[in-house]
VODO-663299 format. One record per atom (N, C-alpha, C, O): residue in one letter; x, y, z. Coordinates in steps of 0.05 Angstrom, whole numbers, padded with zeros to 5 digits, always signed. Example, Ala and Ser with C-alpha at 12.3 -4.5 7.8 and 13.67 -1.06 7.14 Angstrom:
A+00264-00114+00156/A+00246-00090+00156/A+00264-00066+00156/A+00285-00066+00169/S+00257-00045+00142/S+00273-00021+00143/S+00258+00001+00157/S+00268+00023+00161/
***
This chain:
M+00097+00372-00233/M+00093+00339-00224/M+00069+00328-00224/M+00057+00328-00203/R+00055+00316-00248/R+00025+00306-00244/R+00028+00277-00237/R+00045+00260-00245/T+00007+00274-00218/T+00006+00250-00200/T-00017+00237-00205/T-00036+00252-00205/L-00022+00209-00211/L-00042+00194-00217/L-00037+00173-00186/L-00017+00161-00178/G-00068+00176-00172/G-00071+00159-00149/G-00080+00134-00160/G-00100+00136-00174/L-00071+00115-00157/L-00087+00084-00169/L-00087+00065-00148/L-00066+00059-00136/I-00110+00057-00142/I-00122+00035-00124/I-00127+00012-00142/I-00145+00012-00159/N-00112-00008-00137/N-00115-00038-00148/N-00127-00055-00129/N-00119-00063-00107/A-00153-00060-00144/A-00175-00074-00127/A-00185-00101-00144/A-00204-00101-00160/R-00171-00122-00140/R-00183-00144-00156/R-00208-00163-00135/R-00207-00166-00111/G-00226-00172-00151/G-00243-00185-00135/G-00242-00210-00121/G-00258-00219-00105/G-00214-00223-00131/G-00212-00254-00121/G-00192-00258-00098/G-00172-00273-00098/S-00204-00237-00074/S-00185-00245-00054/S-00191-00271-00040/S-00214-00281-00041/K-00172-00281-00027/K-00169-00312-00020/K-00169-00307+00014/K-00188-00317+00027/G-00153-00296+00025/G-00148-00284+00052/G-00170-00286+00064/G-00178-00306+00077/V-00184-00262+00059/V-00210-00255+00066/V-00226-00248+00042/V-00223-00228+00028/P-00243-00266+00040/P-00258-00265+00009/P-00270-00238+00010/P-00274-00227+00032/R-00278-00226-00015/R-00289-00203-00023/R-00281-00177-00004/R-00295-00157+00000/K-00250-00185+00009/K-00251-00161+00029/K-00247-00130+00018/K-00247-00110+00033/N-00245-00129-00006/N-00242-00103-00014/N-00271-00081-00006/N-00272-00059+00004/I-00295-00101-00016/I-00315-00089-00007/I-00330-00097+00016/I-00351-00087+00021/K-00318-00117+00031/K-00329-00119+00061/K-00330-00098+00077/K-00310-00084+00080/E-00356-00095+00092/E-00356-00076+00111/E-00332-00068+00136/E-00332-00086+00153/L-00319-00055+00139/L-00303-00051+00162/L-00314-00029+00170/L-00318-00009+00155/C-00324-00033+00204/C-00334-00012+00222/C-00351+00005+00202/C-00346+00029+00199/G-00373-00009+00188/G-00398+00010+00184/G-00389+00022+00151/G-00406+00037+00140/K-00365+00016+00138/K-00364+00018+00110/K-00344+00003+00095/K-00326-00008+00108/P-00343+00001+00063/P-00331-00018+00053/P-00301-00015+00054/P-00291+00007+00049/L-00286-00035+00058/L-00253-00029+00062/L-00243-00007+00047/L-00232+00013+00056/I-00248-00014+00014/I-00237+00002-00004/I-00244+00035+00002/I-00233+00053-00010/V-00267+00038+00023/V-00274+00069+00010/V-00254+00086+00033/V-00251+00110+00029/Y-00241+00072+00056/Y-00221+00085+00077/Y-00196+00094+00053/Y-00186+00117+00051/T-00192+00077+00041/T-00172+00089+00013/T-00172+00106-00001/T-00154+00120-00008/I-00205+00106-00009/I-00212+00125-00028/I-00218+00152-00016/I-00218+00172-00030/E-00224+00154+00007/E-00230+00176+00023/E-00200+00189+00026/E-00195+00213+00019/A-00181+00173+00036/A-00151+00187+00042/A-00144+00199+00021/A-00136+00223+00023/A-00146+00186-00004/A-00134+00190-00031/A-00151+00224-00042/A-00138+00241-00053/L-00173+00226-00038/L-00186+00244-00048/L-00180+00270-00030/L-00183+00292-00041/A-00173+00268-00005/A-00163+00288+00009/A-00139+00295+00012/A-00133+00314+00026/S-00121+00277-00004/S-00098+00286-00010/S-00090+00311-00027/S-00106+00315-00046/K-00074+00325-00026/K-00068+00351-00039/K-00048+00344-00064/K-00047+00360-00083/S-00035+00325-00064/S-00014+00310-00089/S-00025+00295-00107/S-00011+00287-00126/I-00050+00288-00105/I-00060+00271-00123/I-00082+00286-00141/I-00099+00301-00131/D-00078+00282-00171/D-00088+00304-00188/D-00115+00281-00201/D-00138+00290-00207/R-00108+00257-00202/R-00133+00241-00212/R-00134+00218-00198/R-00113+00206-00196/L-00155+00207-00188/L-00154+00177-00165/L-00168+00157-00190/L-00186+00166-00204/V-00163+00140-00193/V-00167+00122-00209/V-00166+00090-00189/V-00150+00082-00173/V-00189+00078-00197/V-00186+00049-00191/V-00190+00028-00206/V-00210+00028-00220/S-00175+00009-00207/S-00171-00008-00230/S-00178-00033-00217/S-00168-00041-00196/T-00203-00049-00234/T-00215-00076-00220/T-00228-00095-00240/T-00241-00086-00259/D-00227-00115-00237/D-00238-00129-00252/D-00266-00135-00243/D-00279-00151-00257/D-00276-00127-00226/D-00300-00133-00212/D-00324-00107-00213/D-00322-00084-00204/E-00348-00119-00225/E-00364-00091-00229/E-00380-00084-00201/E-00390-00061-00202/E-00383-00097-00180/E-00393-00089-00158/E-00365-00070-00142/E-00370-00047-00134/I-00344-00080-00139/I-00320-00063-00131/I-00324-00035-00149/I-00327-00013-00138/A-00325-00037-00177/A-00326-00013-00192/A-00348+00004-00183/A-00343+00028-00177/D-00372-00003-00180/D-00392+00012-00168/D-00397+00027-00144/D-00410+00048-00142/I-00382+00013-00124/I-00374+00019-00096/I-00357+00044-00103/I-00362+00067-00096/A-00335+00037-00118/A-00317+00057-00121/A-00324+00088-00132/A-00316+00110-00122/R-00337+00084-00151/R-00360+00104-00167/R-00370+00120-00141/R-00361+00142-00135/K-00390+00106-00125/K-00410+00113-00110/K-00394+00135-00088/K-00405+00155-00078/W-00368+00126-00085/W-00348+00142-00060/W-00329+00163-00073/W-00308+00172-00062/G-00339+00169-00098/G-00322+00190-00111/G-00295+00177-00124/G-00278+00194-00125/A-00287+00156-00132/A-00263+00147-00144/A-00272+00149-00174/A-00295+00157-00175/D-00261+00145-00198/D-00257+00147-00218/D-00254+00119-00231/D-00234+00110-00221/V-00263+00101-00249/V-00261+00075-00262/V-00274+00081-00289/V-00297+00082-00298/P-00247+00086-00299/P-00255+00091-00336/P-00247+00070-00350/P-00247+00071-00375/F-00240+00044-00335/F-00236+00019-00356/F-00242-00002-00329/F-00244+00003-00305/M-00242-00027-00344/M-00245-00057-00333/M-00219-00066-00336/M-00207-00065-00358/R-00206-00077-00312/R-00186-00089-00317/R-00184-00119-00332/R-00192-00139-00320/P-00173-00121-00355/P-00177-00156-00361/P-00168-00168-00344/P-00150-00160-00329/D-00186-00203-00343/D-00177-00223-00324/D-00156-00226-00328/D-00146-00224-00305/H-00140-00229-00341/H-00114-00234-00343/H-00088-00222-00321/H-00065-00231-00316/L-00106-00196-00313/L-00084-00180-00303/L-00095-00177-00272/L-00086-00161-00255/A-00117-00200-00267/A-00133-00194-00240/A-00125-00226-00226/A-00132-00231-00203/S-00115-00239-00237/S-00112-00277-00229/S-00094-00268-00203/S-00088-00246-00193/D-00087-00296-00199/D-00074-00300-00172/D-00048-00301-00169/D-00036-00300-00148/T-00034-00302-00201/T-00014-00302-00208/T-00002-00277-00218/T+00022-00274-00224/A-00024-00256-00221/A-00014-00228-00237/A+00005-00218-00224/A+00010-00227-00202/L+00020-00199-00235/L+00040-00183-00217/L+00027-00154-00217/L+00012-00144-00234/Q+00036-00144-00197/Q+00018-00113-00189/Q+00034-00096-00209/Q+00021-00076-00213/I+00058-00096-00223/I+00068-00082-00242/I+00054-00084-00263/I+00058-00065-00277/N+00034-00103-00275/N+00032-00110-00302/N-00002-00090-00303/N-00012-00080-00323/A-00013-00089-00275/A-00039-00077-00276/A-00034-00047-00274/A-00051-00032-00282/V-00010-00037-00262/V+00005-00010-00261/V+00010-00002-00293/V+00005+00022-00301/Q+00017-00016-00307/Q+00030-00009-00336/Q+00005-00013-00347/Q+00005-00006-00370/H-00019-00024-00338/H-00038-00025-00362/H-00056+00003-00357/H-00065+00017-00375/A-00059+00008-00333/A-00068+00029-00321/A-00061+00061-00337/A-00075+00079-00346/L-00028+00057-00333/L-00014+00083-00346/L-00022+00085-00380/L-00025+00105-00395/A-00025+00064-00383/A-00026+00060-00415/A-00046+00064-00429/A-00049+00074-00451/T-00065+00054-00410/T-00097+00061-00427/T-00102+00091-00422/T-00113+00102-00441/L-00096+00109-00398/L-00100+00132-00388/L-00084+00146-00410/L-00096+00164-00422/A-00057+00139-00418/A-00044+00159-00438/A-00054+00152-00465/A-00047+00167-00483/E-00069+00131-00473/E-00082+00130-00498/E-00105+00141-00496/E-00118+00137-00517/N-00118+00155-00478/N-00141+00175-00475/N-00128+00207-00474/N-00143+00227-00475/G-00111+00207-00473/G-00093+00234-00470/G-00085+00245-00448/G-00072+00266-00448/D-00091+00229-00424/D-00087+00233-00395/D-00055+00216-00391/D-00053+00191-00393/E-00034+00232-00384/E-00002+00225-00381/E+00003+00241-00353/E-00002+00265-00349/F+00014+00222-00337/F+00029+00226-00315/F+00056+00225-00306/F+00072+00210-00317/D+00062+00241-00289/D+00098+00236-00285/D+00096+00217-00264/D+00118+00208-00258/R+00082+00210-00255/R+00084+00188-00230/R+00059+00179-00222/R+00037+00190-00224/V+00064+00157-00212/V+00038+00139-00199/V+00040+00138-00170/V+00061+00130-00160/V+00022+00144-00156/V+00023+00131-00126/V+00003+00113-00124/V-00021+00120-00124/I+00015+00077-00119/I+00000+00057-00114/I-00015+00058-00084/I+00002+00058-00066/L-00037+00058-00076/L-00052+00060-00050/L-00069+00029-00046/L-00092+00026-00054/Q-00054+00009-00034/Q-00072-00011-00035/Q-00092-00012-00012/Q-00087-00008+00011/S-00114-00018-00020/S-00144-00021-00007/S-00140-00036+00018/S-00158-00034+00034/T-00120-00052+00026/T-00119-00060+00051/T-00105-00051+00073/T-00102-00062+00095/C-00096-00027+00063/C-00086-00006+00088/C-00103+00015+00094/C-00098+00038+00086/P-00126+00007+00111/P-00144+00029+00115/P-00136+00052+00137/P-00152+00070+00141/L-00114+00051+00152/L-00114+00066+00167/L-00094+00096+00159/L-00092+00117+00172/R-00083+00087+00138/R-00063+00104+00119/R-00085+00134+00120/R-00109+00135+00119/T-00070+00152+00123/T-00079+00177+00122/T-00070+00204+00095/T-00047+00205+00086/A-00088+00219+00088/A-00076+00239+00068/A-00055+00250+00075/A-00039+00257+00057/D-00047+00255+00099/D-00018+00266+00110/D-00001+00249+00099/D+00015+00257+00083/D-00004+00220+00107/D+00021+00202+00098/D+00021+00204+00068/D+00044+00200+00059/I+00001+00208+00048/I+00009+00211+00025/I+00018+00232+00015/I+00029+00234-00007/D+00014+00249+00030/D+00020+00280+00020/D+00058+00284+00027/D+00075+00297+00015/S+00061+00266+00055/S+00082+00272+00068/S+00104+00255+00050/S+00127+00265+00047/A+00098+00230+00039/A+00116+00212+00031/A+00128+00223-00001/A+00151+00224-00009/L+00103+00230-00017/L+00108+00245-00043/L+00125+00268-00038/L+00143+00270-00054/E+00123+00287-00019/E+00137+00307-00015/E+00166+00298-00014/E+00184+00310-00025/L+00172+00271+00003/L+00195+00268+00003/L+00207+00256-00024/L+00230+00262-00031/M+00193+00243-00035/M+00201+00233-00061/M+00210+00259-00076/M+00227+00257-00093/D+00196+00285-00069/D+00207+00306-00087/D+00234+00319-00077/D+00252+00325-00092/T+00236+00322-00048/T+00259+00339-00037/T+00280+00317-00038/T+00301+00326-00030/T+00281+00294-00044/T+00300+00278-00047/T+00305+00266-00079/T+00322+00249-00085/N+00290+00276-00093/N+00290+00267-00123/N+00293+00231-00124/N+00309+00216-00137/A+00277+00226-00111/A+00274+00193-00117/A+00265+00182-00139/A+00249+00195-00152/D+00272+00158-00146/D+00250+00149-00167/D+00230+00128-00157/D+00215+00114-00171/T+00234+00128-00127/T+00211+00105-00117/T+00212+00116-00089/T+00234+00118-00079/V+00192+00122-00077/V+00183+00121-00049/V+00167+00109-00042/V+00146+00110-00055/I+00169+00090-00014/I+00154+00070-00004/I+00152+00076+00024/I+00172+00083+00036/S+00123+00075+00037/S+00121+00080+00065/S+00134+00053+00073/S+00135+00033+00058/V+00146+00057+00103/V+00153+00040+00122/V+00151+00047+00151/V+00148+00069+00161/M+00153+00020+00167/M+00149+00023+00193/M+00174+00010+00205/M+00188-00007+00194/L+00180+00022+00232/L+00207+00015+00244/L+00203-00016+00253/L+00186-00020+00270/A+00217-00040+00244/A+00213-00065+00256/A+00223-00063+00280/A+00245-00053+00286/D+00199-00077+00302/D+00207-00077+00324/D+00202-00099+00342/D+00221-00111+00351/G+00179-00106+00348/G+00173-00129+00365/G+00179-00163+00346/G+00182-00185+00356/Q+00177-00154+00316/Q+00188-00179+00298/Q+00214-00169+00283/Q+00219-00165+00259/H+00229-00165+00304/H+00255-00157+00288/H+00270-00179+00276/H+00268-00201+00288/P+00285-00178+00253/P+00296-00200+00240/P+00317-00210+00257/P+00323-00233+00252/I+00329-00200+00273/I+00348-00202+00293/I+00341-00224+00309/I+00356-00236+00324/T+00319-00228+00307/T+00307-00250+00329/T+00293-00275+00310/T+00276-00289+00322/M+00298-00280+00282/M+00291-00296+00266/M+00312-00317+00257/M+00336-00315+00254/Y+00296-00337+00254/Y+00314-00360+00246/Y+00311-00371+00219/Y+00287-00372+00213/E+00323-00379+00202/E+00321-00398+00186/E+00323-00425+00192/E+00334-00432+00212/E+00308-00446+00170/E+00318-00477+00174/E+00329-00481+00153/E+00323-00471+00131/H+00354-00504+00159/H+00362-00517+00133/H+00365-00543+00152/H+00374-00544+00174/D+00355-00563+00136/D+00357-00589+00142/D+00353-00599+00168/D+00366-00617+00179/G+00330-00584+00179/G+00327-00584+00211/G+00339-00569+00227/G+00330-00566+00250/E+00360-00559+00219/E+00374-00542+00236/E+00371-00504+00235/E+00371-00490+00214/L+00370-00495+00258/L+00363-00464+00254/L+00394-00451+00253/L+00414-00461+00263/T+00391-00426+00241/T+00409-00409+00232/T+00401-00383+00231/T+00386-00375+00213/P+00414-00365+00253/P+00406-00338+00255/P+00403-00322+00221/P+00418-00323+00202/L+00380-00309+00224/L+00379-00290+00200/L+00399-00270+00193/L+00410-00265+00172/L+00402-00255+00223/L+00420-00237+00218/L+00440-00251+00237/L+00434-00268+00254/E+00471-00236+00231/E+00493-00250+00250/E+00488-00227+00279/E+00487-00202+00279/A+00486-00247+00301/A+00490-00237+00327/A+00504-00245+00345/A+00513-00268+00343/S+00512-00229+00368/S+00525-00243+00390/S+00518-00269+00401/S+00495-00271+00408/G+00538-00292+00404/G+00520-00308+00417/G+00506-00306+00447/G+00490-00322+00456/R+00516-00286+00458/R+00507-00285+00486/R+00480-00264+00484/R+00468-00256+00505/G+00473-00259+00464/G+00455-00243+00456/G+00455-00211+00455/G+00475-00198+00460/V+00429-00200+00446/V+00433-00169+00443/V+00408-00158+00456/V+00385-00166+00452/L+00417-00135+00474/L+00403-00120+00482/L+00382-00108+00462/L+00391-00102+00441/R+00349-00103+00467/R+00334-00097+00448/R+00340-00071+00439/R+00334-00066+00416/Q+00351-00052+00455/Q+00357-00031+00451/Q+00380-00024+00431/Q+00383-00001+00422/E+00395-00041+00427/E+00419-00045+00408/E+00418-00056+00385/E+00438-00058+00371/F+00385-00067+00375/F+00375-00075+00351/F+00385-00053+00333/F+00385-00030+00342/P+00394-00059+00309/P+00395-00047+00289/P+00371-00032+00277/P+00350-00045+00280/N+00367-00011+00265/N+00343+00004+00258/N+00340-00019+00231/N+00360-00026+00217/I+00320-00027+00229/I+00306-00038+00206/I+00282-00030+00202/I+00266-00026+00220/W+00275-00024+00170/W+00251-00010+00161/W+00227-00038+00143/W+00232-00051+00123/W+00207-00039+00158/W+00190-00057+00140/W+00172-00040+00121/W+00165-00017+00127/R+00166-00052+00100/R+00149-00039+00079/R+00125-00053+00087/R+00121-00078+00088/N+00107-00030+00095/N+00079-00030+00105/N+00059-00031+00084/N+00037-00038+00092/G+00062-00026+00054/G+00043-00029+00036/G+00024-00010+00037/G+00005-00016+00023/A+00023+00015+00050/A+00006+00041+00046/A+00009+00062+00023/A-00009+00076+00013/V+00039+00060+00017/V+00039+00076+00001/V+00067+00068-00023/V+00088+00058-00017/Y+00061+00074-00041/Y+00082+00069-00066/Y+00082+00092-00084/Y+00064+00093-00101/G+00099+00109-00084/G+00100+00129-00105/G+00128+00118-00124/G+00148+00108-00115/I+00121+00126-00155/I+00140+00111-00176/I+00137+00132-00200/I+00115+00138-00210/K+00161+00141-00206/K+00171+00157-00234/K+00153+00139-00253/K+00158+00115-00252/T+00136+00147-00267/T+00128+00137-00290/T+00143+00128-00311/T+00132+00113-00327/S+00167+00135-00313/S+00185+00129-00334/S+00197+00103-00322/S+00204+00088-00340/V+00202+00093-00294/V+00213+00072-00286/V+00193+00052-00286/V+00197+00028-00285/V+00169+00064-00287/V+00151+00036-00287/V+00150+00027-00317/V+00154+00003-00321/M+00146+00043-00335/M+00143+00040-00366/M+00164+00032-00379/M+00163+00011-00391/H+00187+00047-00378/H+00211+00039-00386/H+00231+00024-00374/H+00246+00010-00386/D+00232+00027-00350/D+00250+00008-00334/D+00237-00019-00326/D+00250-00037-00316/D+00213-00021-00331/D+00194-00048-00319/D+00205-00052-00290/D+00216-00072-00283/T+00201-00030-00276/T+00204-00047-00252/T+00187-00021-00226/T+00184+00003-00232/L+00179-00032-00204/L+00162-00019-00189/L+00187+00005-00174/L+00177+00026-00164/Y+00217+00000-00172/Y+00234+00006-00154/Y+00254+00017-00178/Y+00265+00003-00195/G+00256+00042-00173/G+00285+00051-00187/G+00310+00050-00174/G+00315+00037-00153/S+00323+00062-00184/S+00350+00060-00177/S+00359+00078-00145/S+00380+00076-00133/R+00336+00096-00139/R+00341+00109-00121/R+00313+00108-00098/R+00293+00123-00102/I+00315+00092-00080/I+00298+00091-00061/I+00298+00101-00040/I+00320+00101-00028/V+00275+00113-00029/V+00271+00129-00001/V+00247+00120+00012/V+00227+00115-00001/G+00247+00116+00041/G+00231+00110+00059/G+00216+00126+00073/G+00229+00141+00088/A+00187+00130+00073/A+00166+00146+00086/A+00156+00133+00112/A+00137+00117+00111/P+00169+00141+00136/P+00160+00130+00165/P+00134+00126+00167/P+00123+00141+00152/M+00121+00115+00176/M+00094+00110+00190/M+00090+00095+00211/M+00099+00073+00216/P+00076+00110+00224/P+00075+00095+00257/P+00057+00069+00253/P+00040+00066+00235/A+00064+00049+00274/A+00057+00022+00269/A+00020+00019+00271/A+00007+00002+00259/E+00009+00038+00286/E-00017+00038+00287/E-00034+00050+00262/E-00058+00050+00258/R-00013+00060+00246/R-00028+00068+00216/R-00016+00044+00199/R-00014+00048+00175/S-00009+00028+00205/S+00010+00008+00184/S-00002-00022+00182/S+00012-00041+00177/V-00030-00025+00185/V-00043-00048+00192/V-00047-00055+00156/V-00052-00038+00138/N-00045-00076+00153/N-00045-00089+00127/N-00061-00104+00122/N-00053-00124+00133/I-00084-00110+00111/I-00102-00135+00116/I-00092-00154+00094/I-00090-00148+00070/D-00086-00177+00105/D-00084-00205+00089/D-00097-00227+00098/D-00101-00247+00084/S-00107-00223+00129/S-00113-00253+00134/S-00139-00243+00161/S-00140-00220+00172/P-00152-00258+00166/P-00178-00248+00186/P-00165-00241+00208/P-00182-00231+00223/L-00140-00241+00220/L-00127-00236+00244/L-00124-00200+00239/L-00130-00181+00255/D-00114-00199+00215/D-00106-00171+00206/D-00132-00151+00210/D-00132-00129+00221/W-00152-00163+00198/W-00183-00153+00199/W-00188-00142+00227/W-00198-00120+00229/L-00182-00154+00247/L-00192-00156+00276/L-00174-00134+00289/L-00183-00122+00308/V-00150-00129+00281/V-00129-00109+00289/V-00135-00085+00280/V-00133-00066+00296/A-00146-00080+00251/A-00155-00054+00239/A-00183-00043+00256/A-00189-00020+00263/E-00198-00069+00259/E-00223-00059+00272/E-00221-00051+00299/E-00239-00036+00308/A-00197-00061+00316/A-00189-00053+00334/A-00177-00022+00338/A-00182-00009+00358/F-00162-00016+00320/F-00153+00014+00313/F-00173+00033+00309/F-00174+00054+00323/I-00190+00028+00291/I-00213+00045+00280/I-00229+00049+00307/I-00230+00072+00314/N-00239+00034+00321/N-00249+00034+00347/N-00234+00052+00364/N-00245+00071+00375/H-00205+00046+00368/H-00193+00059+00391/H-00196+00086+00386/H-00201+00102+00404/F-00191+00095+00354/F-00184+00125+00344/F-00220+00136+00353/F-00226+00157+00363/K-00233+00119+00347/K-00264+00141+00346/K-00266+00147+00377/K-00273+00169+00386/I-00258+00125+00392/I-00272+00125+00423/I-00245+00153+00428/I-00255+00174+00435/N-00222+00154+00427/N-00212+00176+00427/N-00216+00207+00419/N-00214+00228+00433/D-00223+00203+00394/D-00240+00224+00382/D-00257+00237+00395/D-00253+00261+00398/T-00279+00224+00407/T-00307+00233+00421/T-00296+00245+00440/T-00302+00269+00445/E-00277+00228+00456/E-00272+00236+00478/E-00254+00268+00484/E-00257+00283+00504/T-00237+00270+00461/T-00228+00295+00458/T-00246+00320+00450/T-00236+00342+00447/
***
């Protein structure tokens, strides 16, 4: 099973401008994902797909491969991730480098580790899944506490007792955290989807599941990274 590690990192970020190369606790955000991928035992080649020369230069400096630049139409605000993944796989195949699966690693998840990647891909192997996605258990923002609005009135997102439900009785619901997506190449290229017929979830703890989409997420990531540094020093 030959595995491509793919980091999609376009230049046009809106929530946190230039976030892929903005320094987070001393190094560019994308570097955290590059380091985890390079330390993974399951990835045969790590490629960064970007439309931005500065991102490409930083990625190469930290050990990632940038064998092509992504076309502008695949890096717009409306471009779909699957099209960028298909472009990467097709471009590499044209140059004689083919893979059985691709693991998408979003650079916005700096706390994901090499072990998280390897355990997710091992789960994909042992379950013969088409797709494995990293997930965390919904807790404080559980869907049973959420409502939809229709014509100014609220209706529960999930049906629950009118008398309320004890927190310990909440059903287990998993939230996709964005850190790891492992997908068979045939599913991406032939079925034209990132999700095959058999999908399994690879659990990750909340403290490694931060996905940076906003300035608040950035502050949360900083807090966790500094917390881990302090604990490592004390240990």
